[in-house]
C-alpha positions in Angstrom: 45.3 16.2 31.1 44.3 18.2 34.3 45.9 20.6 36.1 45.4 23.2 39.2 43.5 26.3 37.3 41.1 23.8 35.5 37.5 24.6 36.2 35.1 21.9 35.4 31.3 23.4 35.3 29.1 20.0 35.2 25.4 20.8 33.5 22.9 18.5 33.9 19.3 17.6 35.2 18.6 16.7 38.6 20.1 12.4 38.8 21.9 13.2 35.4 25.5 12.3 36.8 26.9 14.4 38.1 28.7 13.4 41.3 29.3 10.2 39.3 31.5 11.6 37.0 33.4 13.5 39.8 34.0 9.8 41.0 35.6 8.7 37.8 37.2 12.4 37.7 38.6 11.7 41.2 39.6 7.5 39.5 41.1 9.5 37.1 43.6 11.5 39.5 44.6 8.8 41.4 42.2 10.0 44.6 39.4 7.6 46.2 36.9 7.4 44.4 34.8 6.0 47.4 35.2 8.9 48.6 33.2 11.8 46.3 30.0 12.2 47.7 27.5 15.3 46.6 28.7 18.9 48.3 24.9 19.4 48.2 24.4 20.5 52.0 28.6 21.0 52.9 28.7 22.8 49.4 32.5 22.0 49.2 34.2 18.9 49.7 38.2 18.8 49.3 39.6 15.6 47.9 43.9 15.1 48.5 45.7 11.7 48.3 48.4 10.9 50.7 51.8 11.2 48.7 50.1 13.6 45.6 49.7 16.6 45.1 46.7 16.5 43.4 43.6 18.6 44.6 40.0 18.4 43.7 37.3 20.6 44.5 33.6 19.6 44.3 31.3 22.9 44.5 27.4 21.8 44.4 25.9 25.1 44.1 22.1 24.1 43.6 21.2 25.9 47.1 22.7 28.5 47.0 21.6 32.5 44.7 24.4 34.2 43.0 25.4 36.1 45.3 25.5 33.6 48.0 27.8 32.0 45.2 30.2 35.5 45.2 30.8 34.8 48.6 32.7 30.6 48.4 35.5 32.4 46.4 35.9 29.4 44.3 38.4 31.5 42.0 40.9 31.4 44.8 39.6 27.5 44.8 40.6 26.6 41.1 44.1 28.6 41.7 45.1 26.3 44.2 43.3 22.9 42.2 41.0 21.3 40.2 37.6 22.3 40.9 33.9 20.8 39.7 31.3 22.6 39.9 27.5 21.4 39.8 24.4 24.0 38.8 27.2 25.9 37.9 24.6 28.9 36.5 24.5 30.5 39.8 28.0 31.1 39.2 27.8 34.9 37.5 31.4 35.0 36.3 33.5 31.4 36.2 36.8 31.8 34.5 36.1 32.4 30.5 39.2 29.3 30.2 36.3 26.7 31.4 35.4 23.5 30.6 31.7 23.4 30.5 30.7 18.8 30.6 27.1 18.5 29.3 25.5 15.8 30.7 22.5 14.6 29.6 20.0 11.0 30.3 19.8 8.4 27.4 18.7 5.5 29.4 18.1 4.2 32.6 21.7 3.7 32.8 23.0 5.7 29.7 24.4 9.1 29.4 25.7 11.3 27.2 29.0 13.8 27.9 29.9 17.0 26.0 33.0 18.5 26.6 33.6 22.3 25.6 35.6 25.4 26.3 33.8 27.7 27.4 
């Protein structure tokens, strides 16, 4: 159901499964889930599938200050594709129509995922 322009704000503690969620998202979009890695050091990963127009951007803001996030141009990325953002609390002005995805530990291999609109 996601379309270019959609933004997912992924919330959860370290190790909650935010990147694993993005792998599942990629699979659902017809992209190679095995290609999805944490963008902690690269800041933004871009995933495209040959033969489709789908673009998934995966950003990790953990190591950035809100001022540094403003310089990334996340708003422009979200216009071209689907944007999944880890640690979105560092983004001062996410789009109002974003989806909030809250991931919580419920056991060693069990998570609770809540999706809502901002």
